[in-house]
C-alpha positions in Angstrom: 40.6 112.4 286.7 36.8 113.3 286.1 38.0 116.9 285.0 41.3 115.6 283.3 41.9 117.5 279.7 45.2 118.8 279.8 47.7 116.3 277.4 51.3 116.1 277.7 53.6 113.3 276.0 56.7 112.6 277.6 59.2 111.9 274.7 62.6 110.3 273.9 63.7 112.3 270.9 67.6 112.1 269.3 69.0 115.2 268.2 69.0 114.7 264.7 65.0 114.4 264.7 64.1 117.0 266.9 63.4 119.8 264.8 61.2 117.6 262.6 59.2 116.5 265.4 58.9 120.0 266.3 57.0 121.2 263.3 55.3 117.5 263.2 54.0 118.2 266.9 52.9 121.9 266.2 50.8 120.5 262.9 48.9 118.2 265.1 48.5 120.9 267.5 50.9 120.8 270.3 50.8 124.2 272.5 54.6 123.8 273.6 57.6 121.6 273.2 60.6 121.5 274.9 63.7 119.4 276.2 65.1 119.0 279.8 68.3 120.8 280.0 69.5 118.2 282.3 70.1 114.7 281.8 68.0 112.5 280.3 67.2 115.4 278.3 63.6 114.0 278.0 61.2 116.0 275.8 57.9 117.2 276.9 54.9 118.0 274.3 52.0 119.8 275.6 48.3 119.3 273.8 45.4 121.9 275.2 42.1 121.0 276.2 39.4 119.9 274.0 42.5 119.2 271.2 42.3 115.7 270.2 45.9 114.1 270.1 47.8 113.3 267.3 47.7 109.1 266.6 51.1 108.0 268.4 51.3 106.1 265.3 52.6 109.0 263.8 56.1 109.1 266.0 57.0 106.0 263.5 58.0 108.7 261.1 60.7 109.8 263.2 63.8 107.1 264.1 64.4 106.4 267.3 61.4 108.6 268.8 59.9 107.1 271.4 56.5 108.1 273.2 57.8 107.2 277.2 54.6 108.8 278.8 51.0 110.1 278.0 49.7 111.7 281.1 46.3 113.8 281.5 45.5 116.1 283.9 43.0 118.6 285.3 43.1 122.5 284.8 44.1 122.6 288.5 47.4 121.0 287.7 48.2 122.6 284.1 50.8 125.2 286.1 52.7 122.3 287.9 52.8 120.0 285.1 53.7 122.6 282.5 56.6 123.6 285.0 58.3 120.9 285.3 61.5 119.6 283.8 62.8 123.5 283.5 65.0 124.7 286.1 67.3 127.3 286.6 70.8 127.1 285.1 74.1 129.1 284.3 75.3 129.5 280.6 79.0 129.9 280.1 80.9 132.6 282.4 78.2 135.5 282.4 74.8 134.1 282.2 72.1 132.7 284.5 69.0 131.7 283.0 65.5 131.0 285.0 61.9 130.2 283.9 59.4 133.1 284.6 58.2 131.4 287.5 61.3 130.9 289.6 61.5 134.4 291.4 64.8 133.6 292.9 67.6 136.3 291.3 71.1 134.7 290.0 74.4 134.8 291.2 75.3 138.3 291.7 78.1 137.9 289.4 76.3 136.6 286.5 73.9 138.2 284.3 70.1 137.2 285.4 68.0 136.6 282.4 64.4 135.6 282.5 62.6 133.6 279.9 59.7 131.6 279.3 59.9 128.3 278.3 58.4 127.3 275.3 59.8 125.9 272.1 63.1 123.5 272.5 65.1 127.0 270.3 64.8 130.2 272.4 65.1 129.6 275.8 68.7 129.3 276.5 68.1 125.7 277.3 69.4 123.7 274.0 72.9 123.0 273.5 73.1 125.1 270.4 71.6 128.5 271.9 74.1 127.9 274.9 77.4 127.5 272.4 75.9 130.7 270.6 76.0 132.8 273.8 79.5 131.4 275.2 81.1 132.4 271.5 78.8 135.8 272.3 81.0 136.0 275.4 84.4 135.3 273.8 83.9 138.1 271.0 83.1 140.7 273.8 86.2 139.7 275.8 88.1 140.4 272.6 86.1 143.5 271.7 85.0 142.2 268.5 81.1 142.2 269.7 80.9 145.5 267.2 77.4 146.5 265.6 75.3 146.5 263.3 74.3 142.2 264.6 72.0 140.7 262.2 70.3 137.7 264.3 68.8 135.3 261.5 65.9 133.3 262.7 66.0 134.7 265.8 63.3 132.8 267.3 62.6 134.6 271.1 65.3 136.8 270.4 67.5 135.3 273.4 70.7 135.5 271.2 69.9 139.3 270.6 69.2 139.7 274.2 72.3 138.1 275.3 74.3 140.2 272.7 73.2 143.3 273.7 73.7 143.0 277.6 77.5 142.1 276.6 77.7 145.3 275.0 76.3 145.1 271.6 74.8 147.3 269.5 73.0 147.9 266.3 70.8 144.7 267.0 68.4 143.6 264.3 66.8 140.2 265.3 64.0 138.5 262.7 62.2 135.2 262.1 59.8 133.8 259.5 57.3 132.4 262.2 54.6 135.1 263.4 54.5 133.3 266.2 58.3 134.9 267.2 56.9 138.7 266.9 55.2 138.5 270.4 58.0 136.2 271.6 60.6 138.6 271.2 58.3 141.3 272.7 57.7 139.4 276.0 61.4 138.3 276.3 62.3 142.3 276.3 59.3 142.6 279.4 61.0 139.5 281.2 64.1 141.6 280.9 63.0 144.9 281.9 64.8 144.3 285.1 68.0 144.5 282.8 67.4 147.1 280.6 66.1 149.7 282.5 64.1 151.0 279.4 67.0 150.5 277.0 65.4 148.9 273.5 68.0 145.9 273.1 67.1 145.4 269.3 64.8 146.4 266.4 63.1 143.0 265.1 60.4 142.0 262.4 58.6 139.2 260.9 60.1 138.1 257.2 63.3 137.1 255.3 66.7 137.7 254.6 65.5 139.7 251.5 63.6 142.1 253.9 65.2 145.6 253.5 66.2 145.9 257.4 68.2 142.7 256.9 70.0 144.5 253.6 73.6 145.5 255.6 76.7 145.3 255.5 76.7 143.8 258.9 79.8 143.6 261.3 78.3 140.4 262.9 75.6 137.4 262.0 74.2 134.9 264.2 72.4 132.1 262.9 71.0 129.2 265.2 69.1 127.8 262.9 69.9 124.2 260.7 72.4 123.4 258.1 70.2 123.2 255.6 68.5 126.5 255.9 72.2 128.0 256.3 73.6 126.4 253.2 70.4 127.8 251.4 70.9 131.5 253.2 75.1 131.5 252.9 74.9 133.5 249.4 72.4 136.5 250.7 74.5 136.3 254.3 77.8 137.0 252.6 76.1 139.9 250.6 74.8 141.3 254.0 78.3 140.5 255.6 81.0 143.2 255.8 84.3 142.3 254.9 85.9 141.5 258.5 83.0 140.8 260.0 82.0 137.8 261.8 79.3 134.9 262.0 78.4 132.5 264.6 76.4 129.8 262.7 74.9 126.8 264.9 72.0 124.2 264.9 74.7 122.1 263.4 75.1 118.0 264.1 78.2 117.2 265.0 78.5 114.3 262.6 77.9 117.3 260.1 81.0 119.6 260.8 83.1 119.2 257.7 80.1 119.4 255.2 79.7 122.9 257.4 83.3 124.3 257.5 83.2 123.3 253.7 80.2 125.5 253.2 81.0 128.5 255.1 84.6 128.5 253.3 82.9 128.0 249.9 80.9 131.1 250.3 84.1 133.3 251.4 83.5 132.6 255.8 86.7 131.2 257.2 86.3 129.0 260.4 87.8 130.1 263.2 86.6 128.0 265.8 84.3 125.0 266.6 82.6 124.4 269.8 80.8 121.7 270.4 78.2 120.3 273.2 76.6 117.0 273.2 75.5 116.0 269.4 75.7 119.8 268.5 78.7 122.3 267.7 78.5 125.9 267.0 81.2 127.6 264.4 82.6 131.1 264.4 84.0 132.5 261.3 85.0 135.3 259.6 84.0 137.1 256.2 86.7 137.4 254.2 87.5 138.6 250.3 89.3 137.5 247.6 
């Protein structure tokens, strides 16, 4: 194509490599990355015009990652190409998630969430996000979705929004990534049809040491990586109210025992483990000696 200025990589990415690969691609100038929700769950990385793509040989640092296709296309095809691979889908018993370009509302008996697909975490399309939303549904059904609630590493804020729509109150969402601030604001704007002027959560960019994260919180959400969860567990225990719940995810199933032991050693008694694909989410309760 004479005017082909954009580039899209289609990738095969084993689950354990996804987070590290995302970080590498972002550092190499990728403007967006996401994984298909449906099989074969290929991953797509996009590079903007006039951006020199990284050397594909760099993918060799990520075991099992394969570049399946590199496609260049012009401005007139950008919108169509960026929308491929992300369709509407249901999550749990209550939610329907659709991309912003899909104007067809979901089923009347489901909460119709609108997202802007981009990074893998934060659109509802990743297994860990879906597992967390399903556990939030269970907490709501049992009357345990009470605030205040802290969403640690919130990304776009989709879990906080879901918690609010299920009846949660006193929500605070934060992330260390400055780009997540605008992303959280955008998610609220996209779902104005559900919020009717309500502010679903407070948000900030920062760390768990921020004054707004001081607690005590009746509930904690942590859909991040196990290593990060382990690093933050001492502080999470400090800001959690006795008897408070924790939903921890971003954990590979092969690390289940390690995750359960880490939680228990910091005063979080595991209640339930749910699994989808190679990922798990854990519901635990803060206990005191």
